[in-house]
C-alpha positions as CSV (number, residue, x, y, z in Angstrom):
1,M,14.0,-13.2,-35.8
2,S,14.7,-15.1,-31.3
3,A,12.9,-18.0,-30.7
4,R,10.3,-17.3,-28.2
5,R,8.6,-20.2,-26.3
6,I,4.9,-20.2,-27.2
7,F,1.9,-21.4,-25.0
8,A,-1.6,-21.8,-26.1
9,R,-4.2,-21.0,-23.5
10,M,-7.9,-21.2,-22.8
11,T,-10.0,-18.3,-23.6
12,D,-12.4,-16.9,-21.7
13,S,-14.2,-13.6,-21.3
14,S,-11.6,-12.2,-18.8
15,D,-9.7,-11.2,-21.8
16,D,-11.6,-8.4,-22.5
17,T,-10.6,-6.6,-19.7
18,L,-7.4,-5.0,-19.1
19,G,-6.6,-7.5,-16.1
20,G,-7.9,-10.3,-18.4
21,R,-5.5,-9.3,-21.3
22,L,-2.5,-8.7,-18.5
23,S,-3.2,-12.2,-17.1
24,V,-3.6,-13.7,-20.3
25,A,0.0,-12.0,-21.6
26,R,1.9,-12.9,-18.6
27,D,0.4,-16.7,-18.5
28,T,1.7,-16.6,-23.0
29,A,5.1,-15.2,-21.7
30,G,5.5,-18.1,-18.9
31,L,6.5,-15.3,-16.5
32,S,5.5,-16.2,-12.6
33,L,3.0,-13.4,-10.7
34,A,6.6,-12.6,-8.5
35,D,8.8,-12.6,-12.3
36,V,6.8,-9.8,-14.1
37,A,6.6,-7.9,-10.3
38,N,9.9,-8.0,-9.5
39,R,11.0,-6.7,-12.8
40,I,8.8,-4.0,-12.7
41,G,9.2,-2.6,-9.6
42,V,6.2,-3.0,-8.0
43,R,4.6,-5.7,-5.0
44,K,2.9,-8.9,-5.7
45,E,0.1,-8.2,-4.2
46,S,-0.3,-4.7,-6.8
47,L,0.2,-7.3,-10.1
48,L,-2.3,-9.5,-8.8
49,S,-5.1,-6.6,-8.1
50,W,-4.1,-5.2,-11.6
51,E,-5.0,-9.1,-12.5
52,A,-8.2,-8.9,-11.1
53,D,-9.0,-5.2,-12.4
54,R,-9.0,-4.2,-8.9
55,A,-6.8,-1.3,-9.7
56,E,-5.0,-0.1,-12.8
57,P,-1.5,0.5,-13.3
58,R,-0.2,3.7,-13.9
59,P,0.5,4.5,-17.8
60,S,4.1,4.2,-17.5
61,R,3.8,0.8,-15.8
62,L,1.5,-0.2,-18.5
63,I,3.9,0.1,-21.1
64,D,7.0,-1.4,-18.9
65,L,4.4,-4.3,-18.5
66,A,4.1,-4.2,-22.3
67,G,7.8,-4.5,-22.9
68,I,8.3,-7.3,-20.5
69,L,5.7,-9.6,-21.9
70,G,5.9,-9.0,-25.4
71,V,2.8,-7.1,-26.6
72,S,1.6,-3.6,-27.4
73,P,0.4,-1.2,-24.9
74,M,-2.7,-0.8,-27.1
75,W,-3.6,-4.6,-27.0
76,L,-3.2,-4.6,-23.3
77,M,-5.8,-1.5,-22.7
78,T,-7.8,-2.2,-25.3
79,G,-7.7,-6.2,-27.1
80,V,-6.9,-4.2,-30.1
81,G,-3.4,-4.4,-31.8
82,S,0.0,-6.6,-31.0
83,G,-1.1,-9.5,-28.4
84,P,0.5,-12.6,-27.0
85,V,1.0,-15.2,-29.9
86,E,-0.3,-18.6,-29.7
87,E,0.6,-22.0,-31.9
88,T,-1.6,-24.7,-31.0
89,T,-4.9,-25.4,-29.2
90,D,-3.1,-27.8,-27.0
91,L,-2.8,-26.6,-23.5
92,P,1.5,-27.9,-22.4
93,L,1.7,-29.1,-19.2
94,E,3.9,-25.7,-17.9
95,A,0.9,-23.3,-19.4
96,L,-1.3,-25.4,-16.8
97,R,1.1,-25.1,-14.1
98,L,1.3,-21.2,-14.7
99,Q,-2.9,-21.2,-14.6
100,L,-2.7,-23.3,-11.3
101,Q,-0.2,-20.9,-9.6
102,R,-2.4,-18.1,-11.0
103,L,-5.6,-19.2,-9.1
104,T,-3.4,-20.6,-6.0
105,D,-2.3,-16.8,-5.7
106,A,-6.0,-15.5,-6.3
107,H,-7.1,-17.9,-3.8
108,Q,-4.6,-16.9,-1.4
109,E,-5.3,-13.1,-1.8
110,C,-9.3,-14.2,-1.6
111,G,-8.7,-15.7,1.9
112,R,-6.3,-12.5,3.2
113,L,-9.7,-10.4,2.0
114,I,-11.9,-12.3,4.0
115,A,-9.9,-12.4,7.0
116,D,-10.0,-8.6,7.0
117,L,-13.5,-8.4,6.4
118,S,-13.9,-10.8,9.2
119,R,-11.5,-8.4,11.9
120,Q,-13.6,-5.3,10.5
121,I,-16.9,-7.2,11.3
122,D,-15.6,-8.3,14.9
123,R,-14.0,-4.5,15.5
124,Y,-17.7,-3.1,14.5
125,E,-19.4,-5.5,16.5
126,A,-17.0,-4.8,19.4
127,K,-17.4,-1.2,19.4
128,N,-21.3,-1.3,19.1
129,A,-21.7,-4.0,21.5
130,G,-22.2,-1.3,24.5
131,E,-24.7,0.4,22.3
132,G,-27.2,-1.7,23.7
133,P,-30.0,-4.5,21.9
134,G,-32.3,-3.3,19.4
135,R,-29.5,-1.6,17.5
136,D,-29.3,-2.5,13.8
137,L,-27.1,-1.4,10.8
138,D,-29.8,0.9,9.2
139,G,-31.6,3.0,11.7
140,P,-34.8,2.8,12.8
141,V,-37.4,0.7,11.1
142,M,-41.1,1.5,10.4
143,G,-43.4,0.5,12.9
144,R,-40.7,-0.2,15.8
145,A,-41.1,2.5,18.6
């Protein structure tokens, strides 16, 4: 049996989704978002959206992920089966750093999404600026002539 580094993790309700299990398995394996994305041939943003449950990987990618992360594909999909192994209840410094990196990546993604939404709102407002006052997003309101 090969020696494998075992990381403890904090348990939370995100473990009951595909994205949560994917994130936990990646953290437990000690792999960064970029490492896993490069190994399966997808963009880091794609993997981040899978971990955030905004998208799901194709079945072939799911099998690749399971192999890289050392868990069963069934565990990734359902939470039943061979998941990541934990030995201790203490969080080693490296596991804490991985969690911090995961939060930093999620924060950057949120910032990107906020900037995109802001630009869309600006474009909408600029497009509709010439249509005059009194126009709202929902159309006419009762009581208004």
